[in-house]
C-alpha positions in Angstrom: 64.0 13.7 122.7 65.7 15.9 120.1 65.0 19.6 119.8 65.1 21.7 116.6 63.6 24.4 114.5 61.3 23.9 111.5 62.3 25.8 108.4 58.7 27.0 108.3 59.8 29.5 111.0 61.8 31.4 108.3 59.0 31.6 105.7 58.9 35.1 104.0 62.4 35.9 105.4 64.6 33.3 104.0 64.2 30.9 101.0 64.0 27.2 101.9 67.4 26.4 100.4 69.2 29.0 102.6 67.7 27.9 105.9 70.3 25.1 106.5 73.1 27.7 106.8 71.1 29.7 109.3 70.4 26.6 111.4 74.1 25.8 111.5 74.9 29.5 112.5 72.3 29.0 115.4 73.9 25.7 116.3 70.6 23.9 115.7 71.2 20.5 114.2 67.6 19.2 113.8 64.8 20.4 111.5 61.6 19.8 109.7 61.9 21.0 106.1 58.8 22.9 105.0 58.3 22.9 101.3 56.3 26.0 100.5 55.0 25.6 96.9 54.7 23.4 93.9 58.1 24.2 92.4 59.7 23.1 95.7 58.1 19.7 95.4 59.8 19.0 92.1 62.8 16.7 91.8 65.3 19.3 90.5 64.7 21.5 93.5 64.9 18.6 95.9 68.0 17.3 94.3 69.7 20.8 94.5 68.6 21.0 98.2 70.3 17.9 99.3 73.9 19.2 99.3 72.8 22.3 101.2 71.5 20.1 104.1 75.0 19.1 105.1 75.0 17.7 108.7 71.5 18.9 109.5 69.2 16.1 110.6 65.9 16.3 108.7 63.4 14.7 110.9 60.4 15.3 108.7 59.0 17.1 105.7 55.9 19.3 105.6 54.2 21.1 102.8 51.4 23.6 102.1 48.9 20.8 102.4 45.9 23.0 101.3 47.3 22.9 97.8 46.4 19.2 97.4 46.0 17.2 100.6 42.1 17.6 100.8 41.9 16.5 97.2 43.5 13.1 98.2 40.1 12.3 99.7 38.1 13.5 96.7 35.4 11.2 95.3 36.5 12.1 91.8 39.2 9.7 90.6 41.0 12.1 88.4 41.2 14.8 91.1 42.4 12.1 93.6 45.0 10.9 91.1 46.4 14.3 90.5 46.7 15.0 94.1 48.3 11.7 94.7 51.0 12.5 92.1 52.0 15.6 94.2 51.7 13.6 97.4 54.3 11.2 95.9 56.6 14.1 95.1 56.6 15.2 98.7 57.3 11.6 99.8 60.2 11.5 97.4 61.5 14.7 98.9 61.3 13.1 102.4 63.2 10.1 101.2 66.0 12.1 99.5 66.4 14.4 102.5 66.5 11.5 105.0 63.3 12.3 106.7 61.4 9.6 108.6 58.1 11.4 108.6 55.7 13.3 106.4 53.7 15.8 108.5 50.1 15.6 107.2 47.1 17.9 107.5 44.5 16.0 105.5 41.0 17.3 104.7 39.9 20.8 105.8 36.7 22.1 107.4 35.3 24.5 104.8 32.2 25.6 106.6 31.2 26.2 110.3 28.9 23.2 110.7 28.9 19.9 112.5 30.9 17.2 110.8 30.0 13.5 111.0 33.0 11.4 110.1 33.1 8.0 108.5 36.2 6.8 110.3 36.2 3.4 108.5 36.2 5.2 105.1 38.6 7.8 106.2 40.9 5.2 107.7 40.8 3.1 104.6 42.1 6.0 102.5 44.7 7.1 105.1 46.0 3.5 105.1 46.4 3.7 101.3 48.4 6.9 101.8 50.5 5.3 104.5 51.3 2.5 101.9 52.5 5.0 99.4 54.6 7.0 101.9 56.2 3.9 103.3 57.1 2.8 99.8 59.4 5.8 99.8 60.7 5.0 103.3 58.6 7.7 105.0 55.9 7.4 107.7 52.7 9.5 107.7 52.4 11.6 110.8 48.9 13.3 111.1 49.0 16.7 112.8 46.2 18.3 114.8 45.1 21.5 113.1 42.2 23.7 114.2 40.8 24.2 110.7 40.9 20.6 109.6 39.0 17.4 110.5 41.8 16.7 112.9 41.0 19.5 115.3 39.8 17.4 118.4 41.3 14.6 120.4 38.4 12.3 119.7 39.2 12.4 116.0 42.6 10.9 116.8 41.1 8.3 119.1 38.9 7.0 116.3 41.3 7.3 113.4 44.2 5.6 115.2 41.9 2.6 115.7 41.6 2.3 112.0 45.2 3.1 111.2 47.7 1.1 113.3 50.7 2.3 111.3 49.8 6.0 111.5 51.9 8.4 113.5 50.8 11.7 114.9 52.2 15.3 115.2 51.1 17.3 118.2 50.9 21.1 117.5 50.6 23.1 120.7 49.3 26.3 119.2 46.9 24.5 117.0 45.3 22.8 120.0 45.0 26.1 121.8 43.5 27.8 118.7 41.0 25.0 118.6 40.1 25.7 122.2 41.5 22.4 123.3 44.0 21.5 126.0 47.2 20.1 124.4 47.3 17.5 127.2 44.1 16.0 125.9 45.9 15.3 122.6 48.6 13.5 124.5 46.0 11.3 125.9 44.4 10.6 122.5 47.6 10.1 120.6 49.3 7.9 123.1 52.5 6.3 121.9 52.0 7.4 118.3 53.6 10.9 118.6 56.5 11.4 116.3 56.8 15.1 116.3 55.8 18.1 118.5 55.4 21.6 117.1 56.2 24.4 119.6 54.6 27.8 119.3 52.8 29.9 121.9 49.6 31.8 121.9 49.0 35.1 123.7 45.9 36.2 125.7 44.4 37.7 122.6 44.8 34.4 120.7 47.7 35.6 118.5 50.7 33.3 118.0 53.8 34.1 119.9 57.3 32.7 120.6 57.4 30.1 123.3 57.8 32.0 126.6 56.0 35.1 125.2 52.5 33.6 125.5 50.2 32.0 128.0 51.2 28.3 127.7 53.1 26.6 130.5 55.8 24.8 128.5 57.6 23.5 131.7 54.4 21.7 132.8 54.0 20.3 129.3 57.5 19.0 129.1 57.2 17.5 132.6 54.1 15.6 131.3 56.1 14.4 128.3 58.9 13.2 130.6 56.3 11.4 132.8 54.9 9.7 129.8 58.2 8.8 128.3 57.2 10.5 125.0 60.3 10.1 122.7 59.3 12.6 120.0 61.3 15.4 118.3 60.2 18.7 119.5 60.6 21.5 116.9 59.9 25.2 117.1 57.4 26.0 114.4 56.6 29.7 114.7 55.6 32.4 112.3 58.2 34.8 111.1 55.9 37.7 112.2 56.4 36.5 115.8 60.0 37.7 116.1 61.9 40.8 115.1 65.2 39.2 114.3 67.0 35.8 114.4 68.4 36.5 117.7 64.9 36.5 119.2 64.2 33.2 117.5 67.4 31.7 118.9 66.4 33.0 122.4 63.1 31.2 122.1 64.9 28.0 121.1 67.3 28.4 124.0 64.3 28.9 126.3 63.0 25.5 125.3 66.4 23.9 125.7 66.6 25.3 129.2 63.2 23.9 130.2 64.0 20.5 128.8 67.4 20.4 130.7 65.5 21.6 133.9 62.9 18.8 133.6 65.6 16.1 132.8 67.6 17.2 135.9 64.4 17.4 138.0 
């Protein structure tokens, strides 16, 4: 297991292209690159980003999926095609940055109502997107997010039956915000987990740095060790959750300490 920090953790503080220098200063060598907006999906931006990366290992790419990912499932062919063009740009970014995975949110839940999913239809479309991503050398990794279709463990149990090449991203805070036990997602995702996003939630439900909230990360990492989960674990916090970069680095060191403790029994 490798540990790192997602560039999403710097949003609204540092521009994407400047995050690599900060990661190096923090002695963090692994990241997920979060592309924040349409201009950052474009080839000139990605090509300019590559030399800034240096020796940082880009495990995955992520994007502001609400901008186009729900439209990938539209019944309108023109809408679907336009969304697919943007999807391909993010896949290209992943390929050029050396990423192995594209962290995916998919369709959103727009209303508070019961949803009945056609897993065969959804799976067929997801398999098409997997084909596109893999044509760029990138694997699709579907993340649990509380405001999307993928908010409950059962969704993953069913969709993984339809998509044998699909990977998953387990987001701790998103599970908690959905009122779910992250351990249940471990059960549902099984050996498909590529990435783990680490962020805590406090008693009021607000996000917090790992160690500042209510989640038992030591118990969680002991369970990962028990199950031989070989995924990259990345801090993906909000910039409002810390006062300065020293606090963010302390949270990263906190996780490093837990992992070392678990490894050494």
